[in-house]
C-alpha positions, 0 to 999 in steps of 0.5 A: 469495451464494456466487457473489458471494464466489467472484467476489470471491476470483477477482478478488482472485487476478487482481489479485495475479497481475497485480501479481506479473507486472508487478513481475517485468517491472519487475525484468527491464526494470530489470536490462536498462536498468541493463545497457544504460545506459537508464532504468527505471520509477519506479512500480509498476503496482499503485501506480496503483490504490492510494488515496493518503493525503497526510496525515502520520503524526501526522494519520493517528494522530489520525484513527484514535484519534478514530474508535476513540473513544480519547483520546491521552495527552499528553506528561507524562501518566502515573504520573510514572516 
């Protein structure tokens, strides 16, 4: 079990390092492109591996409230203050 934890932590460190290096290279390339009048990258390398949630904020909040077993207060509910 200890090996699994160690391997997981090592993999996480590698991912953080790769994201750091690619972000630094993106900044360097962007500065060079701006100086030379070229174009720049529009998306981070790490963003390609992040899951994307296309829902709006209200839908995400409703899902979290539902999964937590809570009930959202409706406008007008309250103590009348």
